[in-house]
C-alpha positions as CSV (number, residue, x, y, z in Angstrom):
1,M,-70.3,0.8,-133.3
2,S,-73.6,-0.1,-134.9
3,A,-76.7,1.4,-136.4
4,K,-77.8,2.0,-132.8
5,T,-74.9,4.3,-131.9
6,S,-73.0,7.1,-133.5
7,P,-69.9,7.6,-131.3
8,S,-67.1,9.8,-132.5
9,A,-63.6,8.4,-132.8
10,T,-60.9,10.1,-131.0
11,N,-58.7,12.3,-133.2
12,S,-55.9,12.7,-130.7
13,K,-52.7,10.9,-131.6
14,K,-50.6,9.6,-128.7
15,S,-47.0,8.6,-128.9
16,S,-46.3,4.9,-129.3
17,K,-44.7,4.8,-125.9
18,Q,-47.8,6.2,-124.3
19,D,-50.0,3.7,-126.2
20,L,-47.8,0.9,-125.0
21,F,-48.2,1.9,-121.4
22,E,-52.0,2.5,-121.5
23,H,-53.0,-0.2,-124.0
24,P,-50.2,-2.7,-124.6
25,D,-49.6,-3.0,-128.4
26,F,-45.9,-3.8,-128.6
27,Y,-46.1,-5.1,-132.2
28,A,-48.2,-2.3,-133.5
29,I,-51.2,-4.5,-134.2
30,D,-53.3,-1.3,-134.5
31,D,-51.8,-1.0,-137.9
32,L,-53.6,-4.1,-138.9
33,L,-57.0,-2.8,-137.7
34,T,-59.4,-0.8,-139.8
35,E,-60.8,2.6,-138.8
36,E,-64.1,0.8,-137.9
37,H,-62.2,-1.6,-135.6
38,K,-60.6,1.4,-133.8
39,L,-64.0,3.1,-133.6
40,V,-65.6,0.1,-132.0
41,R,-62.7,-0.2,-129.6
42,N,-62.8,3.4,-128.5
43,S,-66.5,3.4,-128.1
44,I,-66.7,0.3,-126.0
45,R,-63.6,1.4,-124.0
46,D,-65.3,4.7,-123.1
47,F,-68.5,2.8,-122.2
48,V,-66.6,0.4,-119.9
49,K,-64.8,3.3,-118.2
50,R,-68.1,5.1,-117.7
51,E,-70.6,2.3,-116.9
52,I,-68.6,-0.6,-115.5
53,S,-65.2,0.3,-114.0
54,P,-66.4,2.8,-111.4
55,F,-68.9,0.3,-110.0
56,V,-67.6,-3.2,-110.6
57,E,-65.6,-3.6,-107.4
58,Y,-68.8,-2.8,-105.4
59,W,-70.8,-5.3,-107.6
60,A,-68.2,-8.0,-107.0
61,Q,-67.9,-7.4,-103.3
62,H,-71.6,-7.6,-102.9
63,A,-72.3,-10.4,-105.4
64,H,-74.6,-8.0,-107.3
65,F,-75.6,-8.4,-110.9
66,P,-76.6,-4.9,-112.2
67,Q,-79.6,-5.7,-114.3
68,E,-79.6,-2.2,-115.7
69,I,-76.4,-3.1,-117.6
70,V,-78.4,-5.3,-120.0
71,K,-80.2,-2.5,-121.6
72,K,-77.0,-0.4,-121.7
73,F,-75.2,-3.2,-123.5
74,G,-78.1,-3.3,-126.0
75,D,-77.9,0.4,-126.6
76,I,-74.1,0.3,-127.2
77,G,-74.5,-2.6,-129.6
78,A,-72.6,-5.2,-127.5
79,F,-75.3,-7.9,-128.1
80,G,-75.0,-9.9,-131.3
81,P,-72.4,-7.7,-133.0
82,T,-72.0,-10.2,-135.9
83,I,-75.7,-10.7,-136.4
84,P,-77.1,-8.9,-139.5
85,T,-78.6,-5.5,-138.8
86,E,-82.0,-6.6,-140.2
87,Y,-82.4,-8.6,-137.0
88,G,-81.1,-5.9,-134.7
89,G,-77.5,-7.0,-134.7
90,G,-74.4,-4.9,-135.5
91,G,-73.5,-6.5,-138.8
92,M,-69.8,-6.4,-137.8
93,D,-66.9,-8.7,-138.5
94,Y,-65.3,-11.1,-136.1
95,I,-62.4,-8.8,-135.2
96,S,-64.8,-6.2,-134.1
97,Y,-66.6,-8.8,-132.0
98,G,-63.3,-9.8,-130.5
99,I,-62.3,-6.3,-129.7
100,L,-65.7,-5.8,-128.0
101,M,-65.1,-8.8,-125.8
102,Q,-61.5,-7.7,-125.0
103,E,-62.6,-4.3,-123.8
104,I,-65.6,-5.5,-121.8
105,E,-63.4,-8.1,-120.0
106,R,-60.8,-5.4,-119.2
107,G,-63.7,-4.2,-117.1
108,D,-64.8,-7.6,-115.7
109,S,-65.1,-11.2,-116.9
110,G,-68.6,-11.4,-115.6
111,M,-69.7,-8.5,-117.6
112,R,-68.1,-10.1,-120.7
113,S,-69.9,-13.4,-119.9
114,T,-73.2,-11.5,-119.9
115,A,-72.5,-10.1,-123.4
116,S,-70.8,-13.3,-124.7
117,V,-73.7,-15.6,-123.7
118,Q,-76.3,-13.3,-125.2
119,G,-74.5,-12.9,-128.5
120,S,-72.7,-16.2,-129.1
121,L,-74.9,-18.7,-127.2
122,V,-78.4,-17.3,-127.6
123,M,-78.6,-15.0,-130.6
124,Y,-76.2,-17.1,-132.7
125,P,-78.1,-20.4,-132.6
126,I,-81.4,-18.6,-133.1
127,Y,-79.9,-16.9,-136.2
128,K,-78.0,-19.9,-137.4
129,F,-80.4,-22.7,-136.7
130,G,-83.7,-20.9,-136.2
131,S,-86.7,-20.3,-138.5
132,E,-87.3,-16.9,-140.0
133,S,-90.2,-16.4,-137.6
134,Q,-88.0,-17.3,-134.6
135,R,-85.4,-14.8,-135.8
136,K,-87.9,-12.0,-136.1
137,K,-89.5,-12.8,-132.8
138,Y,-86.5,-13.1,-130.6
139,L,-83.4,-11.5,-132.1
140,P,-84.4,-7.8,-132.1
141,K,-85.5,-8.0,-128.4
142,L,-82.2,-9.8,-127.5
143,A,-80.1,-7.3,-129.5
144,S,-81.7,-4.3,-127.8
145,G,-81.4,-5.7,-124.3
146,E,-85.1,-5.7,-123.8
147,W,-84.7,-9.4,-123.2
148,L,-81.8,-11.3,-121.6
149,G,-81.1,-14.9,-122.7
150,C,-79.2,-17.9,-121.5
151,F,-77.8,-21.2,-122.9
152,G,-78.7,-24.5,-121.4
153,L,-76.2,-27.3,-122.1
154,T,-74.2,-28.2,-119.0
155,E,-75.9,-30.5,-116.6
156,P,-75.2,-31.4,-112.9
157,D,-73.6,-34.7,-114.0
158,H,-72.5,-33.8,-117.5
159,G,-70.0,-31.0,-117.9
160,S,-67.1,-32.0,-120.2
161,N,-69.3,-34.7,-121.6
162,P,-72.4,-33.0,-122.9
163,A,-73.3,-36.0,-125.1
164,G,-74.3,-37.7,-121.9
165,M,-77.1,-35.2,-121.1
166,V,-80.3,-36.6,-119.7
167,T,-82.6,-33.6,-120.2
168,N,-85.2,-34.8,-122.7
169,F,-88.4,-33.9,-124.5
170,K,-91.3,-36.0,-125.8
171,D,-93.9,-35.4,-128.5
172,A,-97.3,-34.6,-127.0
173,G,-99.2,-33.7,-130.1
174,D,-99.2,-29.9,-130.6
175,H,-96.3,-29.4,-128.1
176,Y,-93.4,-31.1,-126.5
177,I,-93.0,-32.0,-122.8
178,L,-89.5,-31.1,-121.5
179,N,-87.9,-32.5,-118.4
180,G,-84.5,-32.2,-116.9
181,A,-82.1,-29.7,-115.4
182,K,-79.1,-27.6,-116.4
183,M,-76.4,-26.1,-114.1
184,W,-73.8,-23.3,-114.0
185,I,-75.9,-21.2,-116.5
186,S,-74.8,-17.6,-116.9
187,N,-77.7,-15.1,-117.0
188,A,-80.2,-17.8,-116.0
189,P,-81.8,-16.1,-112.9
190,F,-82.8,-13.0,-115.0
191,A,-83.2,-14.5,-118.4
192,N,-86.4,-14.1,-120.4
193,V,-85.5,-16.8,-122.8
194,A,-83.3,-19.9,-122.7
195,V,-81.9,-21.9,-125.7
196,V,-82.0,-25.4,-124.2
197,W,-80.4,-28.5,-125.6
198,A,-82.2,-31.8,-124.9
199,K,-82.6,-35.3,-126.4
200,N,-85.8,-36.4,-128.2
201,E,-87.3,-39.9,-127.9
202,Q,-84.7,-41.2,-130.3
203,G,-81.8,-39.8,-128.3
204,R,-81.1,-37.0,-130.9
205,I,-80.0,-33.6,-129.5
206,H,-82.1,-30.6,-130.5
207,G,-82.3,-27.0,-129.4
208,L,-85.5,-25.6,-128.0
209,I,-86.4,-22.0,-127.1
210,V,-87.9,-21.9,-123.6
211,E,-89.5,-18.7,-122.3
212,R,-89.7,-17.5,-118.7
213,G,-93.2,-18.0,-117.4
214,M,-93.8,-21.4,-119.1
215,P,-95.4,-23.5,-116.3
216,G,-92.8,-25.9,-114.8
217,F,-89.8,-23.8,-115.8
218,S,-87.7,-22.3,-113.0
219,A,-84.2,-20.7,-112.8
220,P,-82.9,-20.6,-109.2
221,E,-79.8,-18.5,-108.6
222,T,-76.5,-20.0,-107.6
223,H,-75.1,-18.3,-104.5
224,H,-71.8,-18.3,-102.6
225,K,-69.5,-18.0,-105.6
226,W,-66.0,-16.8,-105.2
227,S,-65.7,-16.0,-108.9
228,L,-67.7,-14.1,-111.5
229,R,-69.5,-12.4,-108.5
230,A,-70.8,-9.5,-110.7
231,S,-72.4,-12.1,-113.1
232,A,-75.7,-13.9,-112.5
233,T,-75.4,-17.7,-112.5
234,G,-78.1,-20.2,-111.9
235,E,-79.8,-23.5,-112.8
236,L,-82.5,-24.3,-115.3
237,V,-85.1,-26.7,-114.1
238,F,-87.8,-28.3,-116.3
239,D,-90.7,-30.1,-114.8
240,N,-93.1,-31.2,-117.5
241,V,-92.7,-27.9,-119.3
242,K,-95.0,-27.6,-122.3
243,V,-92.9,-26.2,-125.2
244,P,-94.7,-25.2,-128.4
245,K,-93.5,-27.1,-131.4
246,E,-92.7,-23.9,-133.2
247,N,-90.0,-23.3,-130.5
248,L,-87.8,-26.2,-131.8
249,L,-84.8,-24.9,-133.7
250,P,-85.2,-26.6,-137.1
251,G,-81.9,-25.8,-138.8
252,K,-79.6,-28.3,-137.2
253,S,-79.6,-31.2,-134.7
254,G,-77.0,-33.4,-133.0
255,L,-74.2,-32.4,-130.7
256,G,-72.5,-30.5,-133.4
257,A,-75.1,-27.7,-133.1
258,P,-74.3,-26.6,-129.6
259,L,-70.6,-27.2,-130.2
260,M,-70.8,-24.7,-133.1
261,C,-72.2,-22.2,-130.6
262,L,-69.3,-22.9,-128.2
263,D,-66.8,-22.2,-131.0
264,S,-68.2,-18.8,-131.3
265,A,-68.2,-18.2,-127.6
266,R,-64.7,-19.6,-127.1
267,Y,-63.4,-17.2,-129.8
268,G,-64.8,-14.3,-127.8
269,I,-63.2,-15.7,-124.6
270,A,-59.8,-15.8,-126.3
271,W,-60.0,-12.0,-126.8
272,G,-61.7,-11.3,-123.5
273,A,-59.2,-13.0,-121.4
274,I,-56.4,-10.9,-122.8
275,G,-58.4,-7.9,-121.9
276,A,-58.2,-9.0,-118.3
277,A,-54.5,-9.7,-118.7
278,M,-54.0,-6.2,-120.1
279,D,-55.8,-4.6,-117.1
280,C,-53.6,-6.6,-114.6
281,Y,-50.4,-5.7,-116.6
282,E,-51.3,-2.0,-116.6
283,S,-52.1,-2.0,-112.9
284,I,-48.8,-3.5,-111.8
285,R,-46.8,-1.4,-114.3
286,K,-48.2,1.7,-112.6
287,Y,-47.9,0.3,-109.1
288,A,-44.3,-0.8,-109.7
289,A,-43.4,2.8,-110.8
290,E,-44.9,4.3,-107.6
291,R,-44.2,1.7,-104.9
292,I,-40.9,2.7,-103.1
293,Q,-38.9,0.0,-101.3
294,F,-35.2,0.3,-100.3
295,G,-35.3,3.9,-101.4
296,K,-36.4,3.4,-105.0
297,P,-39.3,2.2,-107.1
298,I,-39.7,-1.5,-107.2
299,A,-39.8,-1.1,-111.0
300,S,-36.0,-0.6,-110.8
301,F,-35.4,-4.2,-109.6
302,Q,-34.4,-6.9,-112.0
303,L,-37.0,-9.4,-110.9
304,V,-39.8,-6.9,-111.3
305,Q,-38.6,-5.9,-114.8
306,K,-38.3,-9.6,-115.7
307,K,-41.9,-10.3,-114.8
308,L,-43.2,-7.2,-116.6
309,A,-41.2,-8.2,-119.7
310,E,-42.7,-11.7,-119.6
311,M,-46.2,-10.3,-119.2
312,L,-45.8,-8.0,-122.2
313,T,-44.4,-10.8,-124.2
314,E,-47.2,-13.2,-123.5
315,I,-49.9,-10.5,-124.1
316,T,-48.3,-9.7,-127.4
317,K,-48.2,-13.3,-128.5
318,A,-51.8,-13.7,-127.5
319,Q,-52.8,-10.5,-129.4
320,L,-51.2,-11.9,-132.6
321,I,-53.1,-15.2,-132.1
322,N,-56.3,-13.3,-131.7
323,W,-55.8,-11.1,-134.8
324,R,-54.9,-14.1,-137.0
325,L,-57.8,-16.2,-135.7
326,G,-60.1,-13.2,-136.3
327,T,-59.1,-13.0,-139.9
328,L,-59.7,-16.8,-140.3
329,M,-63.1,-16.4,-138.7
330,N,-64.0,-13.6,-141.1
331,E,-63.0,-15.9,-144.0
332,G,-65.0,-18.8,-142.6
333,K,-61.8,-20.9,-142.3
334,A,-61.2,-21.1,-138.6
335,T,-61.4,-24.6,-137.2
336,T,-62.5,-25.8,-133.8
337,A,-58.9,-26.9,-133.0
338,Q,-57.6,-23.4,-133.8
339,I,-60.3,-21.8,-131.6
340,S,-59.4,-24.3,-128.8
341,L,-55.7,-23.4,-129.0
342,A,-56.5,-19.7,-128.6
343,K,-59.0,-20.1,-125.8
344,R,-56.7,-22.4,-123.8
345,N,-53.5,-20.5,-124.4
346,N,-55.0,-17.0,-123.8
347,V,-56.9,-17.9,-120.6
348,Q,-53.9,-19.7,-119.2
349,V,-51.7,-16.7,-120.0
350,A,-54.2,-14.3,-118.5
351,L,-54.4,-16.3,-115.3
352,A,-50.6,-16.5,-114.9
353,I,-50.3,-12.7,-115.4
354,A,-53.1,-12.1,-112.8
355,R,-51.3,-14.3,-110.3
356,D,-48.0,-12.7,-110.9
357,A,-49.5,-9.2,-110.7
358,R,-51.2,-10.2,-107.4
359,D,-47.9,-11.3,-106.0
360,M,-46.1,-8.1,-107.2
361,H,-48.8,-5.9,-105.6
362,G,-48.0,-7.5,-102.3
363,A,-50.7,-7.2,-99.6
364,M,-52.5,-4.5,-101.7
365,G,-53.1,-7.1,-104.3
366,I,-55.9,-8.8,-102.3
367,T,-57.8,-5.5,-101.8
368,G,-60.6,-4.0,-103.9
369,E,-58.4,-0.9,-104.4
370,Y,-56.8,-2.8,-107.3
371,P,-58.6,-5.1,-109.8
372,I,-56.1,-7.9,-109.6
373,M,-57.8,-10.3,-107.1
374,R,-61.1,-9.9,-108.8
375,H,-59.6,-10.7,-112.3
376,M,-57.7,-13.6,-110.8
377,M,-60.8,-15.2,-109.2
378,N,-62.9,-14.6,-112.4
379,L,-60.3,-16.2,-114.6
380,E,-60.4,-19.3,-112.4
381,S,-63.9,-19.8,-113.8
382,V,-63.0,-18.7,-117.4
383,I,-60.3,-21.4,-117.5
384,T,-63.0,-24.0,-116.6
385,Y,-66.1,-23.0,-118.6
386,E,-66.6,-23.4,-122.3
387,G,-64.2,-26.3,-122.1
388,T,-61.5,-26.8,-119.4
389,N,-57.8,-26.3,-120.0
390,D,-57.3,-30.1,-120.3
391,I,-60.3,-30.6,-122.7
392,H,-58.8,-28.0,-125.1
393,L,-55.5,-29.8,-124.9
394,L,-57.2,-33.0,-125.9
395,I,-59.1,-31.3,-128.8
396,L,-55.7,-30.1,-130.1
397,G,-54.2,-33.5,-129.4
398,N,-56.9,-35.1,-131.5
399,E,-56.2,-32.7,-134.3
400,I,-52.5,-33.6,-134.2
401,T,-52.8,-37.3,-133.9
402,K,-56.2,-37.9,-135.5
403,I,-56.9,-40.2,-132.5
404,S,-59.6,-39.2,-130.1
405,A,-58.9,-39.4,-126.4
406,F,-62.6,-39.1,-125.6
407,S,-63.7,-42.6,-126.5
């Protein structure tokens, strides 16, 4: 997958029918992938089967974030895959990044959130907007998993309207004084470093790198979640925190800076959500073939076949969206509206598939014996964070009409 690993690609060739059953690819999208893409997929798929899938039901049932997974993600190259290798990243293209997110989320959305935040919301802004000294100081440690990072944008009273943030910093000579709070922050309770967005005395938004241990900085964990239970969520609280001036990201200011980071993360979510949908589809396909009612498998009934056909159709459409969007990302042509369309559509599709799969599993669908309920609960968060379903509709509406619904 990267310079850190040297996995061997599988040489076994399966029939197209078997591939369809195990890894839905009805339109032979594999033919559009390079050998490197397939190597990345096979490597991360094996990793998920070995390091996540056997344990994730326990983690979710016990609301446990496995801190050891951070270093393992670093070792496999899941952090910052598009960041240049000179800073510890994978130097991959965006389709490889999407495939990584897809396969990790087939394991669990919370695990994908951990990797997505680290790469798209912490490493990306440091690489894109940071100084060379900041890149050299932080990126290698984040890429290796030695450090975990988080992204502080959302506030208790400002979710869909980040421009209204009240977190602020003031010039105090050789440092800044940071005050405020952020909420619903993935990775926060265990993060070594936070990329925090705050307003200066003129009201301009800037990014600052805040390190764990700075006096006045705390990150209490959020408990009692019904979703993303294997992921660590928390707050970021800043009480007169002294932030060195060299920790200000110098490359870009204004709301456009964090929104660029969100574009990168939303792209990964579009791929990841379909990974969850694929897992739900494969679970119910197998269950339908094995579950006997009225003397025959429920897969023989028309309504079940209708639902399976609809699931495969929606997964295939989403896969094509992801592949085309990935090529646009590689060419530097993807727009915010195009990314919003993919994020909104694919998460909505995945949640609908999870709900149908839960229903088709009957009572077994609510148990930890199958991944369905966990995926369904996770996707209830995924459809909200990084822009709600309605916000993405309005982003697309603005693109269509050239009239903003936000002001």
